[in-house]
N, C-alpha and C positions, 0 to 999 in steps of 0.2 A: 249616558247624558242625564244630568239632573235638570228637571224643568220646575220652575217655581210657580207652579199652578195654584198653590195656596196662598199666593202673595197678595190676594186681594180680599176686600170686605165688600160683600154685595148689597149693603143697604144704601139705598138712593144710588148715586153715582159719584161718591167723593172719594173713592179709593184709589190707590197707586197699584200699578202692575209694573212687573219687573222682568227684564231680560234674562234669559238663562244663566248668564255669567254674572248677574246682579249689578251690573254697571249702569244700565240705563233703566230709569224709572219714568213712567208716564202716569200722571194724575188727571183724573177727570175731576175738574173744579166747578162747583155748583152743577149746573146741567148744561152749560154752553161752551166750555173752553177745555182745553188740555194744557198741562204744564209738563215740560221735559226737563229732566234732571240727568246729570252724569256723575256717577260715583267712582273716583280713582283712588284707590286706598282709603285714606281717612278724609280725602278732600271730596267735597259735595259741590258740584257747579249747577246751579239754577240756570240752565241754558237759555230757554226760550219758551214762550207761551204760544198757543194756537187760540186766540180769544174768540174766533168765530169759525162755526162749522157749517157744512152742508151745502146743498146745491138748490137752485131756483128752478122750478118745474112750471112750465107755461107762464102764466102771469103773476106767479105766487113770488113777489120779490122780498122786500125786507121781512115780512111776516112769515116768509119761508125759511128762516134761519132755523137749523136743527137744534133740538134740545135732547140731551141724552138722558133717558128714563132709567136705565139700569142695565146691569150685565145679564145677558141671556145664557152664554155658554163660553167655554174656552176649550182649547185642544192643543196638544203638541204638534209641531210640524217636523217631519223628517223626510227629506227626499234627496236622492242623489241622482245626478243628471251630468251628461257629457255635452261638451261644446266643441264644435269643429273651428271656431274662431275665437279670438280673445285672449285674456290674460291667463286663463286656466282651463284645462281640458276636463277635468273631474271636479264638479261643483257640488257643494252640499247646501241645500235650503233647509236650515234647521232653525227653528224658533217656537215661539207659542202665539197662537192666535186667539184674540178675545173678540166676541160678538156683543155689541151693545144694541139695545132697542132704542129708537129714535123717534121723534115726533116733529112735525113742522106744519105750518100754517093752521087751518082750522081742525082738519081731519086727516093729515097726510102722515104716514108711518113709513119708517125705513130702517136701516141698520147702519152701524158704524162697525166696519171690520178692522180691527187694530192688530197688527203683528210687531212683536218684539223679537228682535235678533241680537246676537252679540255685537254686531257691527251696525245696528241702526234700528229705524221703525219704519213701518209702511202701513198706510191706512187708505181706506177707500168708502165710498158710500153705496149703498144697495137699496134698491126699490123694486118691490114685486109688482107685476100687474099694470104696467102702464098701458095707456090706451090712446095711442097716437099722441103722445105728449112730447114736447120739446124741452130738453134741459138746456137752458140758455144762459146760465150764469153759475158761478160757485162763490161760496162766501169764505172758504178757507183762508185764513190769514196768519202769517208768522210774524209775531212781534219780536223784532230784533232790537234789543236795547242799544242806545247810542253808546259809542265808545267800543263796540265789539268790532274787531278787525274782520274785514270782509274783502273777497276778490269777486266781483260780479260784474259781467259784461252787459253793455248796453244792448237792448234788444235789436235785432235786425232779422228778417226773415231767412236770410242765408246763414245766421250765427256766425259771421265772420267779423268779429271785433276782439280787442284786447280785454284782458280782466285787471283793470286797474285796482289797486289796493287802497282802501279807505277805511275809516272808522265811523263814518256816519251816513245815515240814510239820506240826509240833506245833501251830501256830497256825490252819492251814487245817482245812476240814471233814474228818472221816475219810471220808466218802463225797462225792466231788466230780463235777461234771458237765463235759462237753466244752463248748466248747473251752477248754484251759488255756493261759495265756499266760505265758512265762518269760523272764527276762532274765538271761543267763549272763555278759554282758560289756557294756560301754557300747554296741557296735554289734552284739551278737549276741542275737538274739531267737528264740524258737521257740514255736509254737502247735501243741498236741497236739489231735488230733481223730480221727475215723474217716470212711470213706466206702466205697461199694460194698456197701450193705446189700441183700441178695436174700431171696426168699421164706423160704428155710431158715434165715435168721439172726434173732438177736435183736440189738438195739443193745446198746452196753456203756457203762460209766461207770468211774471210777476210785476205788479205795479204798486207803487207807494206814493202816488201823487197826493192823496188826502192827508196822510199822516206818514211823516219819514220814517217812524219805527215800524210801521204795519206794511208787510208785503203780501198783497192779496193775490191769490191765484186767479189769473184773469184768461177766460177761454177765448181762442180764436173762433172765428165765424163758424156756427154750427146750426143749421135749420133742419137737421134731420129729426123727423118724428119717430119716436120709439114706441112699439107696442110690445108688451110682455115684460119680462124681467130685465132689469137694467142695473148695471154696476158702473161705477166711475173708474177713470184710470187710478193707479195706485199713487199716492203722495208718498214720496221716498225721502227720507233723511238718513243718509250714511253718517255714522258717528262713532267717534273714539279717537285714538291716536292718529297721527298722519298716516301711518303704515296701515292701520285698519281701514281708513278711507280709500287709500290708493289701491289696496289689495282686494277690496270688496266686489263682490258678484251679485250684490243685492238687487241691481236694476234687472238682471236676468233671472235672479231667484223668484221674483214675484210676477214674472212674465209667463204667459201661456206657453206650454211646452209644444214642441213641433209635433205633427202627426206622426203616429207610430207606424212602423212597418215599411217605410219609404227607403229606397236605396240612394244613399247620398254619397256613395263612392266617387262620384265625379266632382265632388266640392273639394278643391284642393288649394289652400292658400298659397301665396308665393309673391316673389318680388317681380316687379314689372318695369320695363323701360318705358319713358314717357316723353313725349315729343314736345308739348306744349310750353313748358317753361323756357326753353330756348327758341322755339319758333312757334309764334302764336297761330300761324296759319300753316304749320308744317304738313298737316295731314292732307293738304290739297296737293302736296308734291311727292310723287311716287318715289323719286330718288331719294329724298329725305326719309321717308317712311322706310325705305329698305336699310338705311343707316341704323335706325333704331332696332329693326328686326336683326341685324348683324350685331348690334351691341348686346341684345339679349343672348344671342347664340354664343358670342365671344365669352360672356361672363356667366354663362351657364344658367341664365334666368329662364324660368318657364314661360313668361308672358311678356308681350309687347302690347301697348295700348295705341291704336289708331284713334286720334282725337277728333275734334269738331271738323265739319266741312269735308269729310271724307268723300262725301257724294260728289264732290267738285274735283276729284283727284284727276291730276294730268301729269304731265312731264315724264312720259314713257310708260304709264300704266294707269289702271283704275283699281278700285276695291278687289275686284276678282283677281287681279294680277297680284296685288299685295298679299291676298289670302294664299294664293298658290305659292308665292315666294316665302312666306313664313312657314308654310308645310315643308317646303323643301329643306328648311334650315332647322326643322324640329322646334319651332317656337309657336306656342299657341297665341292666338290673338284675342284682345278684349277691343270692343267697338263702342264709340260714343254715341249718344242720342240726345236730342233735345226734348224735354217732356212737353213742350209746346203748351205749357199752362201758365207760363209768367213772362218770358221774354221771346217774343217771336218777330218784332218789328225793330226798327231803328239799329240795324246792324247786328242783329242776332245771329249767331251761326246755326246752320242746320246740320243734318236733315230734320225736317218738321213733320209733324202729325202722322208719324208711322206707329205710335204706340197708344194714342188716345181711345180709339175705338176697339172693342174686344176682337172683332174679326180682323182688322188692320194688325193689332198687335200679335195675335196668333200667327198670322201670315208671316210677319217680320221675324218672330222668334223661330218659326219652323225652318225660315231660309238660313238663319243663323246656325241653327242645329246642324242642318244639312251640310253647312259649308265648314263645320268643326270649329265654330267660335266658342271660346271658352266663357265669355261672359260679356256683359254690357255695363257701360257707364252712362248713367242718365242724369242730366242736368237741368238746372233752372226751374225750380218748383215754385208753386204759388203759396209759400209760406206753411202755416200750421192748420189751415182750415180743415174742416171735416172732410169736404170733397177730395182735398189733396191727401190726406191720410188714407182714404179709401182707394185713391188711385195708386198710391205707393204699394198697397197690399195687392191690388189687382196685377200690378208689374211683378212683384215678387213671386206670385202664385203662378203666373203665365210663364214666367221664366223658368221657374223649377219644372214645369211640365217639359220644357225644352232642354233641360240640363245646362242651364245658363246661370252663372254667378253674377250678382249684382252689386254695383257701387253707386250710391246716390251722391251727387254733387248738387251744390246750391239748394241744399235741402235742410230739413231739420235735424237735430241731433238724434243719436240712437236713444231709444226709450224701451229697449229690450226685445225688439224684433229679431235681433240676431239668435234668439233662442226659438221663437216661434217659427222663423223662416230662415233656416240654417244657411241658404244660398245668398243671405245678405252679408257680404264680406267686409264692406267698409262704408264709412259716410264721411263726407267733408265737414260741413258744420264748424269750420275752424278758420281763423286767419292764418293761413299758411304760406308756404314758400312761393306759391304762384304771385303772391303779392309783390314780390320783387319785380315782377313783370309790369305792375300797374302803377304803383306809387312809391316814392322814396321813404315811406313811412317806417317800413320793418327794419331797415338798415340799422338804425340806432337802438330799436327797442327789441330786437330778436333775442338778445341774450336773457333779459328778463321775461319776456313772452315764453320762450322755450322752456324755461324753468318754472313756469306757472302752469303750463298746460298739462302736465303729469298729475297735478294736485286738483285740477279742475275739468276741462273738457274730456280727457282720455280716460278719466275714470268711468265714465258712464258708457263707454263702447268704443269700438274701433274708429281711429281718426285718420283720414287720408290727408295729411298734412303736406304730402309729396317731398320728403326730406332729402338731404344730402346732396349739396351742390358745392363743389370746388370751384368752379368758375362762377362768373357773374352773368346775371340776366340783364333786362333793362337798367335796373339799379342794383348797386353793389351790396354784398353782404360783407360784414366784418367780424362774423363768426369764424374760428379757425377750422382747420381741416379736421382735426380729430373731434371738435364740437360737432361738425356736420356728419361726420360717420357715426358719432354716438347717438344722433337722433334716430337711426334706423333701429336701434334697441331700445332707446327710452320711450319712443313713441310707438304705440301698438296699432297695427292695421293690418287685417288679414290679406289685403293686397296692398303691398308696400311699393308705391311708385317712386322710383329714383328721378330726381329732377334734372340731373346735370346732361352736359352734352356727350356724345360717344367719345369724342376725341379727349375730354377731359377725364373721363372714368377710365378710358383705356390707357391714359398716360400714367395711372397711379402704379405703385410698385406692386409686384406680383402678389405679395401677402395681402394687399388691400383688394385686389381683384379677387383673390380666392376667398376673402371675407365675404364680398357679395354673393359668390356662388354657393356658399353653404349657409347663408343667413335664413332662419326660419321666419315665417310671417304669422305663425299662430303658435301658442306656448303652452306647455304643460303646467308651468307654475310661474309665478310673478311675485317678487319681493322687493318692496322699498327698503334699501339698506340705510339711506340716510337722505336728508334734504330738507330745504324750506322754500316755499314759494317765492319765486323771483330771485333767488340766490344760488341754489344749486341743487342737484338731485344725483343720487346714485341708485340706479334700477338694475335688479339682477332678474333675468328671465331664464328659464330652462326648457330645453327640448330634449326629451329622452335623459340621457346621463350627462349631458353637456350644458353649459351655462354660458350666457352671454352678459356682460355688464357694461352699461352705459353710464358715463360721468359727464354732467354738464356743469359748467361754471356760468352763471348768469350775470356775474358782475364785470365792471370795467377794471378790475384789479385782479391780480393773480390770487389763487387760493390753493393751500395745501390740503388736499382732500384724502383723509385716511379712512380705511374700513377693514374689517377682518373678514375671512371667507368661510365663516362658520355655517353658512348656507350650503356648502357642498356636501355631499354624501361621503361615505366611507371610501378610503382609497387614495390613490395618487392622480393627480391631474397635471397637464401641461397648459400653462397659461401664456397666450400670446398677447401682448399689450400694444395698443396704437396710441401714441402720444404725440403731441406737439413738440417739435425740436426747437421752434422760435426762429429758424432759419427760412427765409423766402424761398431760396433756391432749392432746398432740401427739407421740406416742411415736416416730415415723418420721423419719429423715433420709434422703431419696431424692436421689441425684445421679447425673449422667450425665458421661462423659468418654470421649474417644478414646484407645485403647490399642493396643500392639502387643506382640511377643513380647520386646521389650527394655524394656518398662515394668515398674514396681514399685509395690506398694501398701503403705501402713501405715494399719491400721484401729484406733481406740480401741475395745476391747470392754469394756463395763460388766461389773460382777460378774454372773456367770452369764448373760453376755450373748452376743453374737455379731454376725454380719453374713452377708449373702448377696451375690453378684455374678452377675449374668446378662451373659454376655459373647457378643455376637452379631457374626458376621463382617459386615463392610461389602461388600456386593456391588459 
């Protein structure tokens, strides 16, 4: 690998530094701002600037804006690591890191660590020797010119919103959530997010209330005083063509590795039967719970989730009876908890306050471990505040001590914790299929929404959308059967919860039932074959020698979607395609054919339709 370590001039701080592949250039302008360019062939795109840098420490506000004094050092980065969850099992953290000396206030000194990768940039602030100081604000601002196409969701503590497309900061929300997708040129995309949240940090979001073009990093509440050396979270901009953005692992690349020497053999991604979508209070009912355990058994799924209010279970059994019944069927259980930090009154479901205190948490998790429970789903967190971030880490560490996988709901989006804490399997943080239960909004918007999420929310980490429903919840869906099935491949989640009723799933053809039985929930590789936010997506994911391809049409009209199979390895494969027939009575068209890497496919996707291809190597 060639590193462009000689691509800067170290006089003052006016020079540009370049990514290893030469496509991304970051220039330090004057001593207060950064400019980001993207070079694609002979085309140079001046993407955006970062006109303000730094953090506010204690009472040092406007005078605390950072000034870049000069470059101190540079070094190549090369690190290989493995992931048990996510879009790729073998990851490479490869780039160049530049360290700049900075000053702020009257006598403050710190550093700007800037990393350039082939698929983006990351930077953070570093201060040595703080003495009981509070880092209470940040000045980082992304200046996004008017006219730039963007998909950004309005901030909500649960991150459950749509990603409307606009070209103006005046039209977008004044308070926005990560990730923010931007298109600066036909082949220059960028996704802004953050990573590397530690115990002393609050998470952040973006505000552009003062100036529509200026999206300021805005920290959630953080009163934590810091003594000693301090670093900020990483500010991450994934950048390049659309496939560069979608396939990137930059969020985990810059995150802290998991502790070495621990046995994580008990961490096993998988598909889960899920009761809540069809029965809001279903986990109160032992007989309904048994149906979902039976569903997992019939489809050969490893897990079933017992959702909220299981502590009130009746109608023939309680939670202990459910655990025993699952064991008799060879199904592992996941169990739900209220985090008891945000919603504990006005109809909130329990159980409550079992995880907040360390001693209670250890006792509860020890009980689950003894009972053979595989993991926990923890819900309703108190936003992005520093105490919430620390509580999440406490939960992950305690759960790991008791061999419990974790799924966070009503929580912030992933920010790299799946590398630091391998037992974090998935996070909600998405306007998902459970909203068919709540309001009639998703029905008409699901096609566009589902074809936007692969380019936005799901880029940054596992996403528990709870996909794949052939029947209806409280409000109907108008996506097709093949569209719904394709969501299980297009959407990555290490615990993939199936939303539908047992009778609906079990009524599907044998080939569809077998598809669920063999569906992986974590992948060895991921490739975006084609697509455009809100219109369509073709996503290919590999496990071992076999591939799964999900195709989604987000439009209200039919599309002919063609692609080649050049991503396949050497040899022959059998492809099973699941397409929409267009018939209400017999909705599936399932076919088989022999294919190789030289083959191509052309699929007719109905309005809001799709297709799935399971491609198995012939031994």
